[in-house]
ChimeraX commands (.cxc) that place a marker at each C-alpha (Angstrom):
marker #1 position -15.01,-15.89,-7.54 radius 0.5
marker #1 position -11.12,-17.62,-6.91 radius 0.5
marker #1 position -9.81,-19.51,-3.76 radius 0.5
marker #1 position -7.03,-17.33,-1.91 radius 0.5
marker #1 position -3.59,-18.09,-2.33 radius 0.5
marker #1 position -2.04,-20.52,-1.03 radius 0.5
marker #1 position 1.47,-21.10,-2.32 radius 0.5
marker #1 position 2.16,-16.99,-1.98 radius 0.5
marker #1 position 0.29,-16.50,1.53 radius 0.5
marker #1 position 2.27,-13.97,3.23 radius 0.5
marker #1 position 3.32,-12.90,0.68 radius 0.5
marker #1 position 2.63,-8.72,0.28 radius 0.5
marker #1 position 2.31,-8.54,-3.18 radius 0.5
marker #1 position 0.15,-11.24,-3.60 radius 0.5
marker #1 position -2.30,-10.40,-0.75 radius 0.5
marker #1 position -2.50,-7.23,-1.66 radius 0.5
marker #1 position -3.99,-7.59,-5.68 radius 0.5
marker #1 position -5.78,-10.24,-3.27 radius 0.5
marker #1 position -7.22,-7.67,-1.38 radius 0.5
marker #1 position -8.07,-5.98,-4.11 radius 0.5
marker #1 position -10.00,-8.25,-5.72 radius 0.5
marker #1 position -12.61,-7.23,-3.89 radius 0.5
marker #1 position -13.39,-4.05,-6.06 radius 0.5
marker #1 position -11.42,-5.74,-9.61 radius 0.5
marker #1 position -12.37,-9.20,-10.32 radius 0.5
marker #1 position -9.93,-9.65,-12.76 radius 0.5
marker #1 position -7.12,-9.71,-9.78 radius 0.5
marker #1 position -8.09,-12.70,-7.90 radius 0.5
marker #1 position -6.42,-14.68,-10.61 radius 0.5
marker #1 position -2.48,-13.92,-12.09 radius 0.5
marker #1 position -3.68,-13.70,-15.57 radius 0.5
marker #1 position -5.89,-10.99,-15.12 radius 0.5
marker #1 position -3.55,-8.86,-12.70 radius 0.5
marker #1 position -0.87,-9.05,-14.89 radius 0.5
marker #1 position -3.07,-7.81,-18.20 radius 0.5
marker #1 position -4.10,-5.16,-15.59 radius 0.5
marker #1 position -0.50,-4.53,-14.41 radius 0.5
marker #1 position 0.73,-5.13,-17.93 radius 0.5
marker #1 position 3.75,-7.67,-16.79 radius 0.5
marker #1 position 4.42,-11.00,-17.92 radius 0.5
marker #1 position 2.15,-13.46,-15.68 radius 0.5
marker #1 position 5.08,-15.70,-15.49 radius 0.5
marker #1 position 7.58,-12.89,-14.01 radius 0.5
marker #1 position 4.11,-11.96,-11.85 radius 0.5
marker #1 position 4.19,-15.35,-10.50 radius 0.5
marker #1 position 7.80,-15.19,-8.96 radius 0.5
marker #1 position 7.59,-11.56,-7.58 radius 0.5
marker #1 position 4.47,-13.50,-5.70 radius 0.5
marker #1 position 6.25,-16.21,-4.59 radius 0.5
marker #1 position 9.15,-14.08,-3.54 radius 0.5
marker #1 position 11.57,-15.78,-5.80 radius 0.5
marker #1 position 11.93,-12.41,-8.14 radius 0.5
marker #1 position 12.30,-8.81,-7.11 radius 0.5
marker #1 position 9.56,-6.21,-8.20 radius 0.5
marker #1 position 11.13,-3.21,-10.32 radius 0.5
marker #1 position 10.34,-0.09,-8.98 radius 0.5
marker #1 position 7.74,0.98,-11.51 radius 0.5
marker #1 position 6.34,-2.55,-10.71 radius 0.5
marker #1 position 5.36,-1.89,-7.46 radius 0.5
marker #1 position 4.19,1.46,-8.73 radius 0.5
marker #1 position 1.79,0.13,-10.93 radius 0.5
marker #1 position 0.75,-3.03,-8.29 radius 0.5
marker #1 position 0.39,0.09,-5.63 radius 0.5
marker #1 position -2.44,1.87,-8.09 radius 0.5
marker #1 position -4.28,-1.03,-9.53 radius 0.5
marker #1 position -4.15,-3.04,-6.17 radius 0.5
marker #1 position -5.12,0.60,-4.54 radius 0.5
marker #1 position -1.84,-0.60,-2.11 radius 0.5
marker #1 position 0.90,2.34,-1.29 radius 0.5
marker #1 position 1.97,0.33,1.57 radius 0.5
marker #1 position 3.58,-1.00,-1.10 radius 0.5
marker #1 position 5.96,1.25,-2.47 radius 0.5
marker #1 position 7.13,1.94,1.90 radius 0.5
marker #1 position 7.35,-2.16,1.82 radius 0.5
marker #1 position 9.82,-2.38,-1.09 radius 0.5
marker #1 position 11.81,0.82,0.16 radius 0.5
marker #1 position 11.88,-0.73,3.62 radius 0.5
marker #1 position 12.74,-4.71,2.28 radius 0.5
marker #1 position 13.43,-4.68,-1.41 radius 0.5
marker #1 position 15.68,-1.55,-1.72 radius 0.5
marker #1 position 19.45,-0.72,-0.08 radius 0.5
marker #1 position 19.51,2.44,0.57 radius 0.5
marker #1 position 15.85,2.25,2.52 radius 0.5
marker #1 position 16.99,-0.24,4.91 radius 0.5
marker #1 position 17.01,1.96,7.93 radius 0.5
marker #1 position 13.57,3.07,6.98 radius 0.5
marker #1 position 11.02,2.68,9.61 radius 0.5
marker #1 position 8.44,-0.03,8.79 radius 0.5
marker #1 position 5.41,1.48,9.39 radius 0.5
marker #1 position 1.78,-1.24,9.80 radius 0.5
marker #1 position -1.09,0.25,8.59 radius 0.5
marker #1 position -3.51,1.62,10.82 radius 0.5
marker #1 position -6.75,2.86,11.30 radius 0.5
marker #1 position -7.04,7.10,11.55 radius 0.5
marker #1 position -8.45,6.56,15.12 radius 0.5
marker #1 position -4.79,5.44,15.95 radius 0.5
marker #1 position -2.92,7.28,13.78 radius 0.5
marker #1 position -3.83,10.45,15.60 radius 0.5
marker #1 position -4.13,9.72,19.40 radius 0.5
marker #1 position 0.28,8.88,18.18 radius 0.5
marker #1 position -0.11,12.38,16.44 radius 0.5
marker #1 position -1.07,13.89,19.10 radius 0.5
marker #1 position 0.51,11.75,22.25 radius 0.5
marker #1 position 4.28,12.98,19.74 radius 0.5
marker #1 position 3.19,16.63,19.56 radius 0.5
marker #1 position 3.50,16.45,22.81 radius 0.5
marker #1 position 6.76,15.24,22.82 radius 0.5
marker #1 position 8.22,17.67,19.76 radius 0.5
marker #1 position 7.54,20.36,22.44 radius 0.5
marker #1 position 9.51,18.78,25.10 radius 0.5
marker #1 position 12.40,18.04,22.25 radius 0.5
marker #1 position 12.34,21.76,21.19 radius 0.5
marker #1 position 13.67,23.28,24.22 radius 0.5
marker #1 position 15.75,20.13,24.64 radius 0.5
marker #1 position 17.73,21.30,21.14 radius 0.5
marker #1 position 17.79,24.47,21.71 radius 0.5
marker #1 position 19.75,23.54,24.81 radius 0.5
marker #1 position 22.19,21.02,23.28 radius 0.5
marker #1 position 22.98,24.20,20.51 radius 0.5
marker #1 position 23.12,27.20,22.16 radius 0.5
marker #1 position 26.75,27.54,21.79 radius 0.5
marker #1 position 26.99,25.36,18.65 radius 0.5
marker #1 position 28.80,23.07,20.18 radius 0.5
marker #1 position 27.71,19.35,20.89 radius 0.5
marker #1 position 29.69,18.16,23.81 radius 0.5
marker #1 position 29.51,14.03,24.43 radius 0.5
marker #1 position 27.18,14.60,27.74 radius 0.5
marker #1 position 24.68,16.64,25.46 radius 0.5
marker #1 position 24.97,13.32,22.64 radius 0.5
marker #1 position 22.38,11.17,24.70 radius 0.5
marker #1 position 20.10,13.96,24.62 radius 0.5
marker #1 position 20.47,14.52,21.26 radius 0.5
marker #1 position 19.72,10.75,19.93 radius 0.5
marker #1 position 16.28,11.72,21.97 radius 0.5
marker #1 position 15.69,14.73,19.39 radius 0.5
marker #1 position 16.43,12.33,16.90 radius 0.5
marker #1 position 14.05,9.61,18.26 radius 0.5
marker #1 position 11.77,11.96,18.66 radius 0.5
marker #1 position 11.39,12.96,14.75 radius 0.5
marker #1 position 11.61,9.78,14.01 radius 0.5
marker #1 position 8.64,9.06,15.36 radius 0.5
marker #1 position 7.27,12.38,13.99 radius 0.5
marker #1 position 7.70,11.04,10.75 radius 0.5
marker #1 position 6.93,7.40,10.91 radius 0.5
marker #1 position 3.05,9.09,12.46 radius 0.5
marker #1 position 2.82,11.39,9.22 radius 0.5
marker #1 position 3.81,7.78,6.97 radius 0.5
marker #1 position 1.30,6.41,8.29 radius 0.5
marker #1 position -1.15,9.08,8.07 radius 0.5
marker #1 position 0.46,9.48,4.40 radius 0.5
marker #1 position -0.97,6.17,3.55 radius 0.5
marker #1 position -4.10,6.03,5.29 radius 0.5
marker #1 position -5.22,8.81,3.88 radius 0.5
marker #1 position -4.03,7.57,0.20 radius 0.5
marker #1 position -6.31,3.89,0.80 radius 0.5
marker #1 position -8.87,6.03,1.92 radius 0.5
marker #1 position -9.60,9.35,0.29 radius 0.5
marker #1 position -9.33,8.19,-3.51 radius 0.5
marker link #1:1,2 radius 0.2
marker link #1:2,3 radius 0.2
marker link #1:3,4 radius 0.2
marker link #1:4,5 radius 0.2
marker link #1:5,6 radius 0.2
marker link #1:6,7 radius 0.2
marker link #1:7,8 radius 0.2
marker link #1:8,9 radius 0.2
marker link #1:9,10 radius 0.2
marker link #1:10,11 radius 0.2
marker link #1:11,12 radius 0.2
marker link #1:12,13 radius 0.2
marker link #1:13,14 radius 0.2
marker link #1:14,15 radius 0.2
marker link #1:15,16 radius 0.2
marker link #1:16,17 radius 0.2
marker link #1:17,18 radius 0.2
marker link #1:18,19 radius 0.2
marker link #1:19,20 radius 0.2
marker link #1:20,21 radius 0.2
marker link #1:21,22 radius 0.2
marker link #1:22,23 radius 0.2
marker link #1:23,24 radius 0.2
marker link #1:24,25 radius 0.2
marker link #1:25,26 radius 0.2
marker link #1:26,27 radius 0.2
marker link #1:27,28 radius 0.2
marker link #1:28,29 radius 0.2
marker link #1:29,30 radius 0.2
marker link #1:30,31 radius 0.2
marker link #1:31,32 radius 0.2
marker link #1:32,33 radius 0.2
marker link #1:33,34 radius 0.2
marker link #1:34,35 radius 0.2
marker link #1:35,36 radius 0.2
marker link #1:36,37 radius 0.2
marker link #1:37,38 radius 0.2
marker link #1:38,39 radius 0.2
marker link #1:39,40 radius 0.2
marker link #1:40,41 radius 0.2
marker link #1:41,42 radius 0.2
marker link #1:42,43 radius 0.2
marker link #1:43,44 radius 0.2
marker link #1:44,45 radius 0.2
marker link #1:45,46 radius 0.2
marker link #1:46,47 radius 0.2
marker link #1:47,48 radius 0.2
marker link #1:48,49 radius 0.2
marker link #1:49,50 radius 0.2
marker link #1:50,51 radius 0.2
marker link #1:51,52 radius 0.2
marker link #1:52,53 radius 0.2
marker link #1:53,54 radius 0.2
marker link #1:54,55 radius 0.2
marker link #1:55,56 radius 0.2
marker link #1:56,57 radius 0.2
marker link #1:57,58 radius 0.2
marker link #1:58,59 radius 0.2
marker link #1:59,60 radius 0.2
marker link #1:60,61 radius 0.2
marker link #1:61,62 radius 0.2
marker link #1:62,63 radius 0.2
marker link #1:63,64 radius 0.2
marker link #1:64,65 radius 0.2
marker link #1:65,66 radius 0.2
marker link #1:66,67 radius 0.2
marker link #1:67,68 radius 0.2
marker link #1:68,69 radius 0.2
marker link #1:69,70 radius 0.2
marker link #1:70,71 radius 0.2
marker link #1:71,72 radius 0.2
marker link #1:72,73 radius 0.2
marker link #1:73,74 radius 0.2
marker link #1:74,75 radius 0.2
marker link #1:75,76 radius 0.2
marker link #1:76,77 radius 0.2
marker link #1:77,78 radius 0.2
marker link #1:78,79 radius 0.2
marker link #1:79,80 radius 0.2
marker link #1:80,81 radius 0.2
marker link #1:81,82 radius 0.2
marker link #1:82,83 radius 0.2
marker link #1:83,84 radius 0.2
marker link #1:84,85 radius 0.2
marker link #1:85,86 radius 0.2
marker link #1:86,87 radius 0.2
marker link #1:87,88 radius 0.2
marker link #1:88,89 radius 0.2
marker link #1:89,90 radius 0.2
marker link #1:90,91 radius 0.2
marker link #1:91,92 radius 0.2
marker link #1:92,93 radius 0.2
marker link #1:93,94 radius 0.2
marker link #1:94,95 radius 0.2
marker link #1:95,96 radius 0.2
marker link #1:96,97 radius 0.2
marker link #1:97,98 radius 0.2
marker link #1:98,99 radius 0.2
marker link #1:99,100 radius 0.2
marker link #1:100,101 radius 0.2
marker link #1:101,102 radius 0.2
marker link #1:102,103 radius 0.2
marker link #1:103,104 radius 0.2
marker link #1:104,105 radius 0.2
marker link #1:105,106 radius 0.2
marker link #1:106,107 radius 0.2
marker link #1:107,108 radius 0.2
marker link #1:108,109 radius 0.2
marker link #1:109,110 radius 0.2
marker link #1:110,111 radius 0.2
marker link #1:111,112 radius 0.2
marker link #1:112,113 radius 0.2
marker link #1:113,114 radius 0.2
marker link #1:114,115 radius 0.2
marker link #1:115,116 radius 0.2
marker link #1:116,117 radius 0.2
marker link #1:117,118 radius 0.2
marker link #1:118,119 radius 0.2
marker link #1:119,120 radius 0.2
marker link #1:120,121 radius 0.2
marker link #1:121,122 radius 0.2
marker link #1:122,123 radius 0.2
marker link #1:123,124 radius 0.2
marker link #1:124,125 radius 0.2
marker link #1:125,126 radius 0.2
marker link #1:126,127 radius 0.2
marker link #1:127,128 radius 0.2
marker link #1:128,129 radius 0.2
marker link #1:129,130 radius 0.2
marker link #1:130,131 radius 0.2
marker link #1:131,132 radius 0.2
marker link #1:132,133 radius 0.2
marker link #1:133,134 radius 0.2
marker link #1:134,135 radius 0.2
marker link #1:135,136 radius 0.2
marker link #1:136,137 radius 0.2
marker link #1:137,138 radius 0.2
marker link #1:138,139 radius 0.2
marker link #1:139,140 radius 0.2
marker link #1:140,141 radius 0.2
marker link #1:141,142 radius 0.2
marker link #1:142,143 radius 0.2
marker link #1:143,144 radius 0.2
marker link #1:144,145 radius 0.2
marker link #1:145,146 radius 0.2
marker link #1:146,147 radius 0.2
marker link #1:147,148 radius 0.2
marker link #1:148,149 radius 0.2
marker link #1:149,150 radius 0.2
marker link #1:150,151 radius 0.2
marker link #1:151,152 radius 0.2
marker link #1:152,153 radius 0.2
marker link #1:153,154 radius 0.2
marker link #1:154,155 radius 0.2
marker link #1:155,156 radius 0.2
marker link #1:156,157 radius 0.2
marker link #1:157,158 radius 0.2
view
């Protein structure tokens, strides 16, 4: 068994590889991981040391081989200019996700009524813009919970 990563400690791709080594010994080394991924070892090193960003197809391979679907979301949020406004999803247990989901379902009911009140006349007035932002925040919260559940399911229901 290899030693824990040092120079790349804190890099999400290196950490995911090291966690995956618990079920695939070849992933303890960059050499083995590069062969599994089909990525040059020096390129993988630069990705794990943060001097190069991975390509989307490399992230997909890492996500699959490392059983780390959160890498896709991390890439989209932190490395792709199109995803910079996406919510930052933290991996959580099913119990926490469920509680958050139930809480947000309650908020959805109130947001639904508020949205109907705002849009019934087909015009959004200046004083309704704040309420519309509340509706959008609630929908963002639901979206974030849905993404958390998707990541949990991908990791645990293979």
